[in-house]
Every structure is written in C-alpha cells, then in structure tokens.
C-alpha positions in Angstrom: 87.8 105.1 37.7 88.0 108.5 39.2 90.9 110.9 39.4 92.1 112.6 42.5 94.3 115.8 42.5 96.0 116.8 45.7 97.2 120.4 45.8 99.6 122.3 48.0 101.5 119.3 49.4 104.6 120.0 51.4 107.6 119.0 49.3 108.8 116.7 52.2 105.7 114.6 51.8 106.2 114.4 48.0 109.8 113.4 48.5 108.9 110.8 51.2 106.2 109.3 48.9 108.8 109.0 46.1 111.3 107.3 48.4 108.8 104.9 49.8 107.5 104.1 46.3 111.1 103.5 45.0 111.7 101.2 48.0 108.7 99.1 47.1 109.5 99.1 43.3 106.3 101.1 42.5 105.6 104.5 40.9 104.7 107.3 43.2 101.2 107.2 41.8 100.8 103.5 42.6 102.2 104.0 46.1 99.7 106.8 46.7 96.8 104.6 45.6 98.0 101.8 47.9 98.4 104.2 50.9 94.9 105.5 50.3 93.4 102.0 50.0 95.1 100.7 53.1 94.1 103.8 55.1 90.5 104.0 54.0 89.4 100.4 53.1 91.2 98.2 55.6 89.2 97.0 58.6 90.0 99.1 61.7 92.5 97.7 64.1 91.4 96.8 67.6 92.8 98.8 70.5 95.0 97.1 73.1 92.2 97.5 75.6 89.8 95.7 73.2 92.2 92.8 72.7 92.7 92.4 76.5 89.0 92.6 77.1 88.4 89.8 74.6 90.7 87.4 76.4 88.9 84.6 78.3 88.8 84.8 82.1 90.6 81.6 83.0 92.1 80.5 86.3 92.5 82.2 89.6 94.9 85.0 90.3 96.8 82.7 92.5 97.5 80.4 89.5 99.7 83.1 88.1 101.6 84.2 91.2 105.3 84.2 91.0 107.1 82.1 93.5 109.9 84.2 95.0 113.1 82.5 96.0 116.3 83.8 97.4 118.4 81.5 95.4 119.4 82.3 91.8 118.8 79.5 89.3 122.1 78.2 88.0 123.0 79.5 84.5 120.0 81.8 84.1 122.1 85.0 83.9 125.4 83.6 82.9 
C-alpha cells in the first residue's frame, strides 16, 4: 500500500473531514480513504440529459395530453 501526504489544507477542510468521520464512526484517515475511493474509482454518473435520451420513445404526444376541465374534482385540494 502507498502513503499519501496532503499538505497545506485549509483548517475548515480538516475540521469538516473530522466531523464527517465522527458522524460515520470512522477515523479521519479511514474517511479520507473512502472519499478518495468514491471520487476516483466509482463509475461516473450519467447526466440528466443522458438518462432522458436513453428513455424509449413510446406513444404519441397526444397520449400524454392533459384534459382540461373547468370543474374541480371533489376532495382533491381539501
């Protein structure tokens, strides 16, 4: 295993890391390892546009039109 030394960190970052680690019941070092692993080794997340683009093209636009009525449905906003 390799070692990594990070110098000149803002004290706010160190404090936030310690708080986060304590909240997860880990040491600051273990939390730091987990953050690096998640940031660098996790598969990239798809963008919202990619997710929308992957949706199948089903139905006609008219299938999804909203029927406008002048009457309020009973109990909907009560």
